[in-house]
C-alpha positions in Angstrom: 72.6 -22.5 25.0 69.6 -21.3 22.1 70.3 -17.9 20.6 68.3 -16.1 18.2 69.3 -13.0 15.4 67.4 -11.2 13.5 68.5 -9.2 10.8 66.7 -7.8 7.8 65.2 -4.5 9.4 65.1 -1.4 8.2 63.2 1.4 6.5 60.7 1.5 3.4 58.1 2.9 1.1 54.9 1.9 1.7 54.2 -1.2 -1.5 57.8 -2.3 -1.2 59.2 -5.2 0.1 61.9 -7.0 2.8 63.2 -9.7 3.9 64.0 -11.1 7.8 66.0 -13.0 9.0 66.3 -15.4 11.9 69.6 -17.6 12.7 68.8 -19.8 15.2 71.6 -21.7 17.1 72.0 -23.9 19.9 68.9 -26.6 19.0 69.7 -30.1 19.8 66.8 -32.0 18.2 63.7 -30.2 16.2 62.2 -27.3 17.0 59.7 -25.0 15.7 60.7 -20.9 14.7 58.1 -18.4 14.4 57.6 -14.3 13.9 55.7 -11.8 15.9 55.3 -8.6 15.7 54.6 -5.8 18.2 53.8 -2.0 16.8 54.0 0.3 19.4 50.9 0.7 22.0 49.8 -2.6 21.1 49.8 -6.0 21.6 52.2 -8.8 20.4 50.9 -10.5 17.5 51.8 -13.3 15.8 52.6 -13.7 11.8 53.3 -17.6 11.1 55.7 -19.9 12.4 57.5 -23.2 10.4 58.9 -26.6 11.8 62.6 -27.4 11.5 61.9 -30.8 10.8 59.1 -31.2 8.1 59.0 -27.7 6.7 55.7 -27.2 7.4 54.3 -23.7 8.0 51.6 -22.3 9.5 50.2 -18.9 9.0 48.0 -16.5 11.3 44.8 -16.0 8.8 45.2 -12.2 9.0 48.6 -12.5 7.9 48.6 -15.0 5.2 49.0 -13.5 1.7 51.4 -10.3 1.9 54.3 -12.8 4.6 56.2 -16.0 3.5 58.0 -18.2 6.0 60.6 -20.2 5.0 63.4 -22.0 6.3 67.0 -23.2 5.1 68.5 -26.3 7.3 71.7 -25.8 5.9 72.2 -22.1 7.4 69.9 -22.8 10.4 68.0 -19.6 9.1 63.8 -18.9 9.3 62.8 -16.1 7.3 60.5 -13.9 6.6 59.9 -12.4 3.3 56.9 -9.4 3.5 55.3 -7.4 0.3 52.7 -5.1 -0.6 53.8 -3.8 2.9 51.5 -0.9 4.2 52.4 2.1 6.8 50.0 0.1 9.6 52.7 -3.1 9.1 55.5 -0.7 11.0 56.6 -2.9 13.9 59.5 -4.4 16.0 59.7 -7.6 14.2 60.8 -11.2 16.9 62.0 -14.2 16.2 60.8 -17.0 18.3 61.5 -20.7 18.9 60.1 -23.4 20.7 61.6 -27.2 21.1 59.5 -30.1 18.7 57.6 -28.2 16.7 55.5 -25.3 16.0 52.3 -25.0 17.9 48.9 -22.8 16.5 45.4 -23.2 17.6 42.3 -23.5 15.5 39.5 -21.5 15.5 36.1 -21.9 14.0 36.5 -25.0 13.1 40.1 -24.7 11.3 39.0 -21.8 9.0 41.3 -19.7 11.0 44.6 -20.1 13.4 46.6 -18.4 15.9 50.0 -18.4 17.1 50.3 -17.5 20.8 53.9 -15.3 22.4 53.2 -17.9 25.7 54.2 -20.9 23.6 57.8 -19.9 22.9 60.5 -19.8 25.3 63.4 -18.3 23.2 63.2 -15.0 21.7 65.4 -12.5 19.0 66.3 -9.6 20.2 63.7 -7.8 17.6 64.2 -5.8 14.8 62.7 -2.8 13.5 60.4 -2.6 10.2 59.2 1.1 9.7 56.8 1.6 6.6 56.7 5.1 5.2 53.4 6.4 3.5 
């Protein structure tokens, strides 16, 4: 059984940093792990994704710059480092995983990419991040 467990959420002041971690278990082969977030009253949005086999990373264009995804194959974790946080980053953050590799979509002749939640089967319970001004 595939399980994902997030940790590292909490409260931080604007301009601060947080590091979220997603512990992945139960996969027998390669997989892709993505981070999403959902703010109150808003749709869930993708942030970034990383492949377990080659470490390739894919960032949703609007999220590039302040978010960094990384993985530790020995620990089977995928972390999301967040910096220069803003109150609008307040949301529940989820990690999600799918077999083989990340699924992502290219737009505007490769100028932007997106990651869609419906491509991911396995989800963690979410962790709250609150950024105060």
